[in-house]
C-alpha positions as CSV (number, residue, x, y, z in Angstrom):
1,X,0.0,20.3,11.1
2,X,-0.4,17.8,13.7
3,X,2.7,17.5,15.5
4,X,2.0,13.8,16.2
5,X,2.6,13.1,12.6
6,X,6.2,14.1,12.7
7,X,7.0,12.3,15.3
8,X,9.6,9.4,14.7
9,X,8.3,6.1,14.0
10,X,9.6,2.4,13.1
11,X,6.6,2.1,10.4
12,X,8.5,3.3,7.5
13,X,7.0,1.9,4.7
14,X,3.1,2.3,3.7
15,X,3.1,0.0,0.8
16,X,5.4,-2.1,-1.7
17,X,4.4,-3.1,-5.0
18,X,5.7,-4.3,-8.3
19,X,4.1,-3.8,-11.7
20,X,4.9,-4.9,-15.4
21,X,5.6,-2.7,-17.9
22,X,2.3,-2.1,-18.7
23,X,1.2,-0.9,-15.3
24,X,-0.5,-4.2,-14.2
25,X,0.0,-5.4,-10.6
26,X,2.2,-8.3,-10.3
27,X,2.8,-8.1,-6.3
28,X,1.5,-5.5,-3.7
29,X,1.3,-5.0,0.1
30,X,-0.2,-2.3,1.9
31,X,0.8,-1.8,5.6
32,X,-1.1,1.4,6.4
33,X,-5.1,0.0,6.7
34,X,-6.2,3.9,6.1
35,X,-4.0,4.3,3.1
36,X,-6.2,3.1,-0.2
37,X,-8.3,0.7,2.0
38,X,-10.1,-0.4,-1.4
39,X,-8.8,-2.6,-4.0
40,X,-10.0,-0.3,-6.5
41,X,-8.8,2.9,-4.7
42,X,-5.2,0.7,-4.6
43,X,-5.3,0.2,-8.4
44,X,-6.2,3.8,-9.4
45,X,-3.1,5.0,-6.8
46,X,-0.6,2.5,-8.5
47,X,-1.7,3.0,-12.1
48,X,-1.4,6.9,-11.4
49,X,2.2,6.5,-10.1
50,X,3.0,4.5,-12.7
51,X,1.8,6.9,-15.1
52,X,3.9,9.5,-13.4
53,X,7.2,7.6,-13.2
54,X,7.4,4.9,-16.0
55,X,9.4,7.2,-18.3
56,X,11.2,9.2,-15.9
57,X,14.4,8.9,-15.1
58,X,14.4,9.9,-11.4
59,X,14.3,7.6,-8.3
60,X,12.0,9.2,-6.1
61,X,8.5,10.8,-6.5
62,X,6.3,12.6,-4.6
63,X,2.8,12.0,-5.4
64,X,-0.7,12.6,-3.5
65,X,1.4,13.3,-0.4
66,X,3.6,10.3,-0.4
67,X,6.9,9.6,-1.2
68,X,7.7,7.1,-3.4
69,X,11.3,5.4,-4.4
70,X,11.2,3.4,-7.4
71,X,13.6,1.2,-9.8
72,X,12.8,-0.4,-12.9
73,X,14.3,-3.8,-14.4
74,X,13.6,-4.7,-17.9
75,X,10.0,-5.0,-17.6
76,X,9.3,-4.7,-14.0
77,X,8.8,-1.4,-12.0
78,X,9.8,-1.8,-8.0
79,X,8.2,0.8,-6.0
80,X,8.2,1.5,-2.2
81,X,6.1,4.0,-0.4
82,X,6.3,6.1,2.6
83,X,4.9,9.1,3.9
84,X,5.8,12.8,3.1
85,X,7.9,13.1,6.2
86,X,9.8,9.9,5.7
87,X,13.5,9.7,5.1
88,X,14.2,8.9,1.2
89,X,17.2,7.0,2.0
90,X,15.4,4.6,4.4
91,X,13.1,4.0,1.7
92,X,15.9,3.7,-0.9
93,X,17.6,1.2,1.1
94,X,14.4,-1.0,1.5
95,X,14.0,-0.7,-2.1
96,X,17.6,-1.8,-3.0
97,X,17.4,-4.8,-0.6
98,X,14.2,-5.8,-2.5
99,X,15.9,-5.5,-5.9
100,X,19.4,-7.0,-4.5
101,X,17.1,-10.3,-3.1
102,X,15.0,-10.5,-6.4
103,X,18.3,-10.6,-8.3
104,X,19.4,-13.7,-6.3
105,X,16.4,-15.8,-6.5
106,X,16.1,-15.0,-10.1
107,X,19.5,-15.5,-11.0
108,X,20.1,-11.8,-12.2
109,X,17.2,-12.1,-14.4
110,X,14.8,-9.6,-12.8
111,X,12.3,-9.9,-15.6
112,X,8.1,-10.7,-15.8
113,X,8.4,-14.3,-16.8
114,X,11.1,-15.0,-14.1
115,X,9.3,-13.1,-11.7
116,X,5.8,-14.9,-11.9
117,X,7.9,-18.6,-12.2
118,X,9.1,-17.5,-8.5
119,X,6.3,-15.5,-7.0
120,X,6.2,-17.6,-3.7
121,X,9.8,-16.3,-3.3
122,X,9.2,-13.2,-3.8
123,X,6.4,-12.8,-1.2
124,X,8.6,-14.4,1.1
125,X,11.4,-11.8,0.4
126,X,8.7,-9.0,1.3
127,X,7.7,-10.3,4.2
128,X,11.2,-10.3,5.7
129,X,12.2,-6.9,4.7
130,X,8.9,-5.5,6.0
131,X,7.4,-6.8,8.6
132,X,4.1,-4.9,9.1
133,X,5.5,-1.6,8.0
134,X,8.8,-1.7,9.6
135,X,11.9,-2.8,8.4
136,X,14.0,-5.7,9.2
137,X,17.8,-5.7,9.4
138,X,19.1,-7.7,6.5
139,X,20.3,-11.0,7.4
140,X,24.1,-11.8,6.7
141,X,24.7,-13.2,3.2
142,X,26.7,-16.0,4.7
143,X,23.4,-17.7,6.0
144,X,22.0,-18.2,2.4
145,X,20.2,-16.3,-0.2
146,X,17.2,-15.1,1.7
């Protein structure tokens, strides 16, 4: 194994995506240009992850050399993907932050219909939490819902 791949990095998130309960993409952002560069590869990766996780009660999966943390809510599945060396707790904190922020803008109704009606807010949340693959510091709740 190459020693440079084990060096610590601020770039903890390789991808984030949200799927519906049929495994269809609702939102996705890939931050590593070498990871599934084509749309077809991305969708195959997402479908593979969904097939392995949608019936499981776990929160962490290791698929295709990636660490994936995920959470489901009614008819949505939220995924955060990191490298195999990534700390699962760091990825889980990103996922929890994403879920909590979505819950606030969707007024605790984190489900497909409300999500699609507030898609621009969801993209804003993802962009605020993850900046090009590195995680931003959470902002104080006293500054507003974002």
